[in-house]
C-alpha positions as CSV (number, residue, x, y, z in Angstrom):
1,X,-5.9,51.4,71.5
2,X,-5.5,54.6,69.8
3,X,-8.5,56.6,70.0
4,X,-9.6,59.3,67.4
5,X,-11.6,61.9,67.4
6,X,-14.1,60.6,65.0
7,X,-13.3,56.9,65.5
8,X,-14.1,54.1,63.2
9,X,-17.7,52.8,63.6
10,X,-16.3,49.3,64.1
11,X,-13.7,50.6,66.6
12,X,-16.4,52.2,68.6
13,X,-18.8,49.3,68.4
14,X,-16.3,47.3,70.1
15,X,-15.7,49.6,72.8
16,X,-19.5,49.8,73.2
17,X,-19.7,46.0,73.5
18,X,-16.9,46.0,76.2
19,X,-18.7,48.3,78.2
20,X,-22.2,46.2,78.1
21,X,-20.2,43.0,78.9
22,X,-18.7,45.1,81.9
23,X,-22.0,46.3,83.2
24,X,-23.5,42.8,83.3
25,X,-20.7,41.4,84.6
26,X,-20.7,44.0,87.5
27,X,-24.4,43.4,88.1
28,X,-23.7,39.6,88.4
29,X,-20.9,40.7,91.0
30,X,-23.6,42.8,93.0
31,X,-26.4,40.5,93.0
32,X,-23.9,37.6,94.3
33,X,-22.5,39.8,97.1
34,X,-26.1,40.9,98.2
35,X,-27.0,37.2,98.4
36,X,-23.8,36.4,100.2
37,X,-24.3,39.1,102.7
38,X,-28.2,39.4,103.3
39,X,-29.5,35.8,101.9
40,X,-32.3,37.6,99.9
41,X,-33.6,34.9,97.7
42,X,-35.0,37.6,95.4
43,X,-31.3,38.8,94.5
44,X,-30.8,35.1,93.0
45,X,-33.9,35.2,91.0
46,X,-33.0,38.7,89.4
47,X,-29.5,37.3,89.0
48,X,-31.0,34.4,86.6
49,X,-32.6,37.2,84.6
50,X,-29.7,39.3,84.3
51,X,-27.6,36.1,83.2
52,X,-30.4,35.6,80.5
53,X,-30.8,39.2,79.3
54,X,-29.0,40.1,76.0
55,X,-26.1,42.0,76.2
56,X,-27.3,44.7,73.9
57,X,-29.7,45.7,76.5
58,X,-27.1,46.7,79.1
59,X,-26.8,50.5,78.6
60,X,-29.1,53.4,79.4
61,X,-31.6,52.7,82.3
62,X,-29.4,49.5,83.6
63,X,-26.5,51.7,83.7
64,X,-28.2,54.2,85.7
65,X,-30.1,51.4,87.9
66,X,-26.5,49.7,88.6
67,X,-25.0,53.0,90.0
68,X,-28.3,54.0,91.7
69,X,-28.8,50.7,93.4
70,X,-25.2,50.7,94.4
71,X,-25.4,54.2,95.9
72,X,-28.7,53.2,97.6
73,X,-27.2,50.2,99.3
74,X,-24.3,52.4,100.7
75,X,-26.8,54.9,102.1
76,X,-28.5,52.1,104.1
77,X,-31.6,51.9,101.9
78,X,-33.9,48.9,102.3
79,X,-32.5,46.2,100.2
80,X,-35.8,44.2,99.5
81,X,-37.4,47.8,98.2
82,X,-34.2,48.0,96.3
83,X,-34.3,44.7,94.6
84,X,-38.4,44.9,93.8
85,X,-37.5,48.1,92.1
86,X,-34.7,46.5,90.1
87,X,-36.9,43.5,89.3
88,X,-39.5,46.1,87.7
89,X,-36.8,47.9,85.7
90,X,-35.5,44.5,84.3
91,X,-39.2,43.8,83.0
92,X,-39.5,47.4,81.7
93,X,-36.2,46.8,79.8
94,X,-37.1,43.7,78.3
95,X,-40.9,44.7,77.3
96,X,-39.0,48.0,75.6
97,X,-36.4,45.7,73.9
98,X,-36.1,46.4,70.0
99,X,-38.7,49.3,70.2
100,X,-37.5,52.9,69.3
101,X,-34.7,54.5,70.7
102,X,-37.0,57.4,72.0
103,X,-38.0,57.0,75.6
104,X,-42.0,57.6,76.0
105,X,-42.3,58.9,79.3
106,X,-46.1,57.9,80.0
107,X,-44.8,54.2,79.4
108,X,-42.4,54.2,82.5
109,X,-43.2,53.0,85.6
110,X,-43.2,56.0,88.2
111,X,-40.7,54.3,90.3
112,X,-38.4,54.3,87.2
113,X,-38.8,57.9,86.0
114,X,-39.0,59.6,89.3
115,X,-35.4,58.2,90.0
116,X,-33.8,59.0,86.9
117,X,-35.6,62.6,86.5
118,X,-34.3,63.2,90.3
119,X,-31.0,62.1,90.4
120,X,-30.2,63.9,86.9
121,X,-32.0,67.3,88.1
122,X,-29.8,67.2,91.2
123,X,-26.6,66.3,89.1
124,X,-26.5,69.8,87.8
125,X,-24.6,71.6,90.3
126,X,-25.0,75.4,91.2
127,X,-28.8,75.5,90.1
128,X,-32.0,74.7,91.6
129,X,-33.3,73.0,88.6
130,X,-36.1,70.1,88.4
131,X,-36.5,68.0,85.3
132,X,-40.0,66.4,84.5
133,X,-41.5,64.1,81.8
134,X,-43.3,65.4,78.8
135,X,-46.6,64.5,77.6
136,X,-46.6,62.1,74.6
137,X,-47.7,64.9,72.1
138,X,-45.0,67.0,73.1
139,X,-42.4,63.9,72.9
140,X,-43.6,63.1,69.4
141,X,-43.3,66.7,68.1
142,X,-39.6,66.9,69.3
143,X,-38.6,63.5,68.0
144,X,-40.4,64.5,64.4
145,X,-38.0,68.0,64.5
146,X,-34.9,65.9,65.7
147,X,-35.5,63.3,63.0
148,X,-35.3,65.9,60.5
149,X,-32.0,67.4,61.7
150,X,-30.8,63.7,61.6
151,X,-31.4,63.3,58.2
152,X,-29.4,66.3,57.3
153,X,-26.6,64.8,59.6
154,X,-26.9,61.4,57.7
155,X,-26.7,62.9,54.1
156,X,-23.8,65.3,55.7
157,X,-21.7,63.2,57.7
158,X,-22.6,59.7,58.0
159,X,-20.0,58.5,59.8
160,X,-20.6,60.5,62.9
161,X,-24.3,59.8,62.8
162,X,-23.3,56.2,63.0
163,X,-21.0,56.8,65.8
164,X,-23.7,58.8,67.8
165,X,-26.4,56.0,67.2
166,X,-23.7,53.5,68.6
167,X,-23.2,55.7,71.7
168,X,-26.6,56.8,72.3
169,X,-29.3,54.0,72.7
170,X,-31.9,56.1,74.3
171,X,-33.0,59.5,74.1
172,X,-35.2,61.0,77.0
173,X,-36.9,64.0,76.1
174,X,-37.5,66.3,79.2
175,X,-38.8,69.8,80.2
176,X,-36.9,71.9,82.8
177,X,-38.6,74.1,85.1
178,X,-36.7,77.3,85.2
179,X,-36.2,79.2,88.5
180,X,-33.9,82.2,88.2
181,X,-34.1,81.8,84.3
182,X,-31.6,78.8,84.5
183,X,-33.0,75.6,82.4
184,X,-31.4,72.4,81.5
185,X,-31.3,72.0,77.8
186,X,-29.7,69.0,77.7
187,X,-27.6,66.4,79.8
188,X,-26.0,63.1,80.4
189,X,-23.4,61.5,82.5
190,X,-21.1,58.5,83.1
191,X,-24.0,56.8,85.1
192,X,-26.7,57.1,82.5
193,X,-24.2,55.8,79.6
194,X,-26.3,55.0,76.4
195,X,-29.1,57.6,77.5
196,X,-29.2,61.4,76.6
197,X,-31.8,63.8,77.8
198,X,-32.6,66.8,75.5
199,X,-35.1,69.7,76.5
200,X,-38.1,68.9,74.1
201,X,-39.8,72.3,74.6
202,X,-37.4,74.7,75.1
203,X,-36.7,75.4,71.2
204,X,-38.8,73.9,68.5
205,X,-35.9,74.1,66.2
206,X,-34.5,71.1,64.5
207,X,-31.0,73.0,64.5
208,X,-31.4,73.2,68.6
209,X,-32.3,69.5,69.0
210,X,-29.6,68.2,66.4
211,X,-27.1,70.5,68.3
212,X,-28.0,69.0,71.8
213,X,-28.2,65.5,70.4
214,X,-24.6,65.9,69.1
215,X,-23.4,67.6,72.4
216,X,-24.6,65.0,74.4
217,X,-23.1,61.9,72.4
218,X,-19.6,63.6,72.4
219,X,-19.7,63.7,76.3
220,X,-20.9,60.0,76.2
221,X,-17.7,59.0,73.9
222,X,-15.4,60.8,76.4
223,X,-17.4,58.9,79.2
224,X,-16.7,55.6,77.7
225,X,-13.0,56.2,76.9
226,X,-13.1,56.8,80.4
227,X,-13.8,53.8,81.3
228,X,-10.4,52.4,80.7
229,X,-8.3,55.2,80.2
230,X,-7.6,58.7,82.0
231,X,-7.6,61.9,80.1
232,X,-7.3,64.9,82.7
233,X,-5.3,64.6,85.8
234,X,-5.6,68.3,87.1
235,X,-6.8,68.7,90.8
236,X,-10.7,69.0,90.6
237,X,-10.3,72.3,92.8
238,X,-8.5,74.2,90.0
239,X,-11.0,76.1,88.1
240,X,-10.8,77.6,84.6
241,X,-12.7,79.6,82.1
242,X,-15.0,77.5,80.2
243,X,-16.0,78.1,76.7
244,X,-19.8,77.2,77.2
245,X,-20.7,78.6,80.5
246,X,-20.2,81.5,82.5
247,X,-18.9,80.3,85.7
248,X,-15.6,78.8,85.8
249,X,-15.1,75.0,85.7
250,X,-12.4,72.2,86.7
251,X,-10.3,71.2,83.7
252,X,-12.1,68.1,83.2
253,X,-15.2,70.1,82.5
254,X,-13.3,72.5,80.3
255,X,-11.9,69.5,78.3
256,X,-15.1,68.1,77.7
257,X,-16.6,71.5,76.5
258,X,-13.5,71.9,73.9
259,X,-14.5,68.3,72.7
260,X,-18.2,69.1,72.5
261,X,-17.5,72.3,70.4
262,X,-15.3,70.7,67.8
263,X,-17.9,68.0,67.2
264,X,-20.7,70.5,66.9
265,X,-18.4,72.6,64.5
266,X,-17.6,69.4,62.6
267,X,-21.1,68.4,61.9
268,X,-22.6,71.7,61.1
269,X,-19.8,72.7,58.9
270,X,-20.6,69.5,57.1
271,X,-24.5,70.2,57.1
272,X,-24.0,73.9,55.8
273,X,-21.5,72.6,53.1
274,X,-23.6,69.7,51.5
275,X,-27.2,70.6,52.5
276,X,-29.8,72.9,51.0
277,X,-31.3,74.7,53.9
278,X,-33.8,77.4,54.5
279,X,-32.3,80.9,55.0
280,X,-33.5,80.8,58.6
281,X,-31.8,77.5,59.3
282,X,-28.5,78.7,57.8
283,X,-28.6,81.6,59.9
284,X,-29.3,79.6,63.1
285,X,-26.4,77.6,62.2
286,X,-24.0,80.1,61.4
287,X,-24.9,82.0,64.5
288,X,-23.9,79.0,66.6
289,X,-20.6,78.2,64.6
290,X,-19.4,81.8,65.2
291,X,-20.2,81.4,68.9
292,X,-18.5,78.2,69.2
293,X,-15.5,78.9,67.1
294,X,-14.8,81.7,69.3
295,X,-15.2,79.5,72.3
296,X,-12.7,77.0,70.6
297,X,-10.5,79.8,69.9
298,X,-10.3,81.3,73.5
299,X,-10.0,77.8,75.3
300,X,-7.9,75.7,73.3
301,X,-4.5,77.1,74.1
302,X,-5.6,77.2,77.6
303,X,-6.1,73.8,77.9
304,X,-3.4,72.7,75.8
305,X,-0.8,74.6,78.0
306,X,-2.6,74.4,81.5
307,X,-4.0,71.0,81.2
308,X,-2.5,67.9,82.7
309,X,-3.4,65.6,79.9
310,X,-2.7,62.3,79.2
311,X,-1.1,61.5,75.6
312,X,-4.5,60.0,74.7
313,X,-6.5,63.1,75.8
314,X,-4.1,65.6,74.0
315,X,-4.2,63.5,70.9
316,X,-7.7,63.5,70.8
317,X,-7.9,67.4,71.0
318,X,-5.2,67.9,68.2
319,X,-6.9,65.4,66.3
320,X,-10.2,67.1,66.7
321,X,-8.7,70.4,66.1
322,X,-7.2,69.5,62.8
323,X,-10.4,67.9,61.6
324,X,-12.6,70.9,62.3
325,X,-10.3,73.3,60.6
326,X,-10.1,71.4,57.6
327,X,-13.8,70.9,57.6
328,X,-15.4,74.5,58.5
329,X,-12.4,77.1,58.1
330,X,-14.4,78.7,55.0
331,X,-17.2,79.2,56.9
332,X,-16.1,80.2,60.0
333,X,-12.3,80.6,60.2
334,X,-10.2,79.5,63.0
335,X,-6.6,80.6,63.1
336,X,-4.1,77.9,63.6
337,X,-1.6,80.0,65.8
338,X,-2.0,77.9,69.0
339,X,0.5,76.1,70.9
340,X,0.5,72.6,71.5
341,X,2.9,72.1,73.8
342,X,3.1,72.6,77.3
343,X,5.7,75.7,78.1
């Protein structure tokens, strides 16, 4: 399969369906193994529920709980407790079926929310960051502001929004306690495929919230490709300057950052081109685009020269670079003077 920077929605939908089928099958194998090795009857009861659950549900929270359960078993945690937690998760997922894609923190059982927030907070390396759920009033405010931005994206770049909505099935608004002035603005991971986390109280602007929505969806697309294909082959111990962070990062992280920048530049260029915006919103977007263009300019050549990229990974960046250059060069010029081949 040839993967594009901005894939056809039908192609992306097929990729997401394949992931969901794989996750459902992984649950079947896990529960069968638990029964064969421990004889816990509850694993068979849960297996029947997994088989009966529609394929569309196998994303987001169920992605997280598959990895969470496997890790806990490997760490020797009490299996009956893990099975009870998983049963609770399935009941919650079934109850939430066909509801809004926005997670309402107050409706989540504490067992679920605490596990997700703790794990995701711990995944932010080098910083002592705690994530917390938001009260419903703050969630609603964040939801309404994000929806304003989503409308602008829909009228400017509907294909991108359709893809994002295929990739992101649940949005979890969080707060971040900020020791040493470090806050989590947004995050996702391969173990929460289908769910993104956005800081709903850090910045009230729809521009900020849409930025983070697009940002995390771009990661989700790369994570989805990584389910089947390798992208970056550099040693994780090798560190390189990152366009979005002050600390150096492994090449895979720099690659992700570049792909995210391209997605943001493309989206906001189209919005600026096609929408009538308030002056304050336009200024905020232009400031972001200048910063993102500078980051792209600094890091693109480094990644293309020093990154040990598979052909798929290289094409994705080249395809994205061309699309970004065409869509926004009048607003925030990018000089096409980079070398695409390894020296």
